[in-house]
Phi, psi and omega in degrees: 000140184289149175294139174273148183232137178283116179274316177199166177220153178251138177241176179303331179296338181276357181237155173253113182256124181235127172272139179211169181279142176282170178226167179098202183292153178142352176078195187295321182303317180295326184279347184246349181251145179273076183258344177278159183217142172232133179236130179239148176241098186302324183297325181256342184081007180282154183214140175230139180228151176206139173214022185287323185262168179278330183264140182298317183297325177293318179294324178296315179295320181292320177297320180294318178300317181294322177300314181297333182273355180289150178297322179300314183290320180298318178294318178299317182298315181298317179295320180294321178295314179299318179298315181294326179280352179081018183279349185263355184302313180293323179295314180299321180295317179296318180295318177300320179293318182290325179297328179294339180273351183275134177276128180248129177240147177228163177274134176277185183296341178266002178084013179264146176282125178227160179297139182304325181290340181277350181250119184293331181256031183298323182296329179287338178281335183278000000 
């Protein structure tokens, strides 16, 4: 069996972890303690939330598990693996070539659509 190789790793710094107050049934204690948790992964746009348990650490683990199970995170992970393995080089080259074939229009100062090359300050509009 082939040796496995670490391509990249994620640390807590790659995520935004927020403690917040839960809502719903549970009385006063639930409304005044930060036992709920939301975790976001900015690179993928994925998010996981939990307020099911009474303890913050349990909710944090549950929120992280939910984040990992999102479609956004799974797709980001697959793309990142492909990028690390160098499988996207040909794809990126093809996309760059195809993008050159696309006609880009922007609105001029009068609100009319014009070819991007006809507007000297088109880059500032984008």
